[in-house]
Steps between C-alpha positions, in 0.01 A plus 500: 500500500633847412518778762560779261458589133886502494493127542305445174717369217306723252566806701876424509500448131306799427718722731816375339353580151390845626858576608636393166230693304571815701877486433450428138251788472764741633723413206258614235585772272423857644198540265350174633611529861214706639195381311568131412745448788241636747228280364719194517592568863135558600368195328777266638415641859131452436556119486659500849229732637212271380662201646553674832137636502362175399690316772355752745150382401585130499213426743257621232574251224332685224696820568826301537444341155397835353836667609705214379327507171569877473871444562505235229374748231736783572 
């Protein structure tokens, strides 16, 4: 049994990908850095946020599944 969302394998994977995406987005050309880079950073963070929020609602199965589904389609 997990005691925190940080124990979930999917969270660990998504957080690692978020870090990689963030670093790569900062290497974009200047003309892409602020628009595309910002969008990339926000969307990769959104996956983690939905996993965390869904975990917080785990006792409400429908909400839990809904937030995990949101994180899948980011």
